[in-house]
C-alpha positions in Angstrom: 0.0 0.0 0.0 2.8 2.4 0.9 4.6 1.6 -2.4 1.4 2.4 -4.4 0.9 5.7 -2.5 4.6 6.6 -3.0 4.3 5.8 -6.7 1.2 7.9 -7.1 2.9 10.8 -5.3 6.0 10.5 -7.5 3.8 10.5 -10.7 2.0 13.6 -9.5 5.3 15.3 -8.8 6.7 14.4 -12.2 3.5 15.8 -13.8 3.7 19.0 -11.8 7.4 19.5 -12.7 6.7 18.9 -16.4 3.9 21.4 -16.3 6.0 24.1 -14.6 8.8 23.5 -17.1 6.5 24.0 -20.0 5.0 27.2 -18.6 8.4 28.7 -17.8 10.4 27.8 -20.9 10.7 30.7 -23.4 8.3 30.5 -26.2 9.9 30.4 -29.7 8.7 33.0 -32.1 7.8 31.7 -35.5 9.7 33.7 -38.1 8.7 33.7 -41.8 10.5 31.3 -44.0 11.0 27.6 -44.5 11.1 25.2 -41.6 14.6 24.2 -40.5 16.2 20.8 -40.7 18.0 20.0 -37.5 21.0 22.2 -37.2 20.7 23.6 -40.7 21.2 27.3 -41.6 20.0 28.8 -44.9 21.0 31.9 -46.8 17.6 33.3 -45.6 18.8 33.0 -42.0 22.1 34.6 -42.8 20.5 37.6 -44.6 17.7 38.0 -42.2 17.3 41.6 -41.0 20.2 43.0 -43.1 17.9 45.0 -45.5 14.7 45.4 -43.4 13.4 49.0 -43.3 14.3 50.7 -40.0 13.5 54.2 -38.6 15.6 57.0 -40.0 18.6 58.2 -38.0 18.2 61.9 -37.7 21.1 64.2 -37.4 21.8 67.8 -36.3 24.6 70.2 -37.4 27.8 69.9 -35.5 28.5 73.3 -33.9 32.2 72.5 -33.6 33.1 71.0 -37.0 36.8 71.9 -36.7 37.2 70.4 -33.2 38.6 66.9 -32.9 36.3 65.4 -30.2 34.8 62.0 -29.6 31.2 61.1 -28.9 30.5 57.9 -27.1 27.0 56.4 -26.8 26.1 53.2 -25.0 22.7 51.4 -25.2 22.7 48.6 -22.6 19.1 47.4 -23.4 19.5 46.2 -27.0 17.2 43.4 -28.0 16.7 41.4 -31.2 15.6 38.0 -32.2 17.7 35.0 -33.4 16.6 34.3 -36.9 17.1 30.6 -36.5 15.5 29.8 -33.1 13.2 32.8 -32.7 14.5 33.3 -29.2 15.4 36.8 -27.9 19.0 38.0 -28.0 20.1 40.9 -25.8 23.2 42.9 -25.1 24.9 46.3 -25.1 25.6 48.3 -28.3 28.2 51.0 -28.0 29.1 53.7 -30.6 32.2 55.8 -30.6 32.6 58.4 -33.3 34.4 61.6 -34.2 31.8 63.9 -35.9 32.3 65.7 -39.1 29.5 68.0 -40.2 26.6 66.3 -38.2 25.9 64.4 -35.0 23.3 61.7 -34.4 20.1 62.8 -32.6 19.7 60.5 -29.6 15.9 60.0 -29.6 16.0 58.8 -33.3 18.9 56.5 -32.3 16.8 55.0 -29.5 13.8 54.5 -31.9 16.2 52.9 -34.4 17.5 50.5 -31.7 14.0 49.6 -30.5 13.0 48.6 -34.1 15.4 45.6 -33.7 13.3 44.1 -30.9 11.1 42.1 -33.3 13.7 41.7 -36.0 15.3 38.4 -36.8 19.0 39.2 -37.2 22.3 37.6 -36.1 24.5 39.6 -33.7 27.3 39.9 -36.2 24.8 41.4 -38.7 23.5 43.8 -36.0 26.9 45.4 -35.5 27.6 45.7 -39.3 24.1 47.0 -40.0 24.4 49.7 -37.3 27.9 50.6 -38.5 26.8 51.0 -42.1 23.6 53.0 -41.2 25.6 55.4 -39.0 28.4 55.8 -41.5 25.8 56.7 -44.2 23.9 59.2 -42.0 26.9 60.8 -40.3 29.9 60.5 -42.6 32.1 60.7 -39.5 35.9 61.1 -39.4 36.1 58.0 -37.3 33.5 55.4 -36.3 33.5 52.3 -34.1 30.5 50.1 -33.2 30.8 47.4 -30.6 28.1 44.8 -29.6 28.5 42.8 -26.4 25.8 40.2 -26.5 24.6 38.2 -23.5 25.5 34.6 -23.0 23.6 31.9 -24.9 24.5 28.4 -23.8 27.4 29.9 -21.8 28.9 31.6 -24.8 29.3 35.4 -24.9 29.6 37.1 -28.3 31.4 40.4 -28.8 31.5 42.0 -32.3 33.3 45.2 -33.3 33.8 47.1 -36.5 35.6 50.4 -37.0 37.2 52.8 -39.5 
């Protein structure tokens, strides 16, 4: 009798643990495209987010165009979506630039970053996309973009591009 009771309790505990696991595991977002084979990447994954429309980066005239000074901007709440798994990616994106004729307006930069929240894009592509969009808008004397992305499976990813 005691064995049957213990067995019933163990079954109930297993069912409860399974239910809790299911309710607390992150839900994968379904991204458009073909279903994946196990472990397979496609060109569609690699190119995801690279040419999606994003909000315009607004600029204002540099009031000290002859001065050689550096602007550093850090956004510690960057979020995007992994194009393969649909799981969220997060990290810090930092910009360092020496302005030429214009400077980036911060509110437009924040709105630009927020547009990545639902965008499927790899971390490497994030840094390169931000770099190219800033280079096009600012035409700075010097530019560096660094992405420090949170651990996924115990692996941190840092990506940096500069001129």
